[in-house]
N, C-alpha and C positions, 0 to 999 in steps of 0.2 A: 542534395535531396532528394525529399524521401518521398517514395509514391502512394505512402499513405497519407494521408490530410484528418485533420482534425478537426469535429463538429465542435459547429459554432450555433449562438442563437439560443433564443429560450424558449420555443415553440410547443416544440414536443418533448420540455420536462412538465416531470411530475413535480406533481403540488397536494400535499394535504394535513389538513386543518390550519392550512398560515405557513406549513411548514416547506419551501427547497427540498425536496430528497435527493440527498447526492449518495453518489459508490467511489469506495475507496482500496486501498493497499496498501501495506505491509509486506513490499519487495524485501523477498529475503535469502542469503544463501548462503552455504559452507565455504570457507578459505581454509584450506591447509596450515596452520600455524609456522609448521617448519620442525616441531618440537616433534619426537619420538616419545613414544609410550604404550612400552610393552611389543614392539615391533611395528605397532600401525601409529602416520600420523596421525597428529592430536590433528580436529575439525574444529574452527572461529565460526560462530553464529556471528552474520552481519545481513543490516535492513538498510534498503534504499532509498535515502532520503532523494527530494531534488530543491533546488532555489524556486525562493516565491515571488515571484513578478513583481510583487505593490511590499516591500522592505524587506528589512532582518531577520532572520531564518530559514529554518529549512521546512519542507513540508515533505507528508507523505502523498502518493497521487492521488486526486482524487474531484469527481468532476458530477453535472448533473445527472442522475435516471430518466433516461429517457422510454416516452410509450414505446416504442420499440423492439423494448431490449428485457431481460431477467436484468435485473439487482447485480447476476453474479457475472453477464454480457459489460454491464453497465463499468461496472471494481474493472477488469479484464480490459475494456477499451482506455481507461483514466488510463492506466499502465502503462499502454505500446504507444498513444498517444504525448503523454506527457511527461515519459522517463526511460521509453524506447527498452523495455523488457516485455516477454513473454513469458507465462507459467504455466504452473497448475491450480487454480485458480482452489480453497479448502474454507472452511467452515465458517461462520460467520461469526464473528469476533464480538458483537451486538451493533447496536443502533448509540449512536452517542450525537446530541444535540448540542447545537452553539448559531452564535449570531455574526452573522458577511456582514463588515462593513460595507464590503465593494459589492455581495450581491444582491442588493435590494430592491424592488419589482415590483409591478400592478401585484403583482399573486400572495408577493409575501414583502409587502411595505417594508415592515421591521428587521427585514435580512435573516430571518430564521431561518434554519435549515437541518436537515435529520440527515446521519452521516448513519450509512453502513457498511460500516467496515471488516476486512479478508487478508489472509494470508494468502500471499502470493509465493508459493517456489520457483524463483527465478530460474528458468530453463535455455536461455537466448535474452540476450544482449547485441540489438539492433546498434548498428553503426549510422543507420539514420532511421530520424523518427522524425511528428508533423512539429513537435515544439522545441527540438534539438538550438532553432536558432535564439529562443527563450531561455529555456531551459538546463541545468547543469547538474547534473546526476556526479551522489557522492557514499561513494558503501560506507558504512558507519558498525563499528561498536555497540552493545546496543547503550552503554553508558555516554558513551560520545551521542549516540540517536538523541537521548531525554535527553542531557545539555542541550543541543543546537534544538529541538522542536520547536518553530514560528507561537504555538495556540499548544495551550492550558490541554485541552481536549484529547489532543494528537499523541500526547505524550502521555493520555491517562491511557490510553487505545496504545499504546509503543508496553506502556508498565505494567497493568491489570486487565488487558485486554491479554493480546498477543505472549507476555512470557507467561505467564502465565499456561495460556492456550499450549506453547511452544514445550516447557513441562509436563504438561499434561501428555502431552503427545506421545514426547521420547519418555516417559516412563512406561506409555502404554507401545507401542512402539519396541520396547524390547523382546515383547513375542510375538509382535500383531508387525508380517511381515507385507503389509497394504501402505503403510505408516514408514517403515525401513528401506523397504525396495523403490518408493516414493521419495519421500523427501528428508530423510535422519542420513546425519551425518556414521560414520561408519564409528563401533563402540569406542569410545575413549579411554 
């Protein structure tokens, strides 16, 4: 049983111009491939996805951005609540609009949502987390994640947001100790 408790309800949710504001992340890590390249172990990039509680396919952790937190804090909280991971939140990948069939309410009767999405470099996987009884987590390669995305907008975040961001950071990180120390794989 988790000591952490998931926030519930919509009382403190943020709305803007008819959109429910949500925050989410693409949790990622590097895993040894087992291959040796020039005396160094090659690293593979993986992203973490969770099952949907309302149908087939996988999701990235996301949820309502509340009045008492920053958007980064909301994304970090959702990663802990839904996926049971902690880490370092990084640059905003963008804001993505979508329509939710399950989250219509008086402030957004059409279920319109706008999600701010972030990469989250995973530093800890919790053994116990608030939604562990309803969520399973899976580490996937980028192609596996794209194939299993439940929603087209999440596939767009992955392919056009996260992958481009990751390539830029890796290129810049070769000479930038901040990225290479905190989140990039060893030289490949």
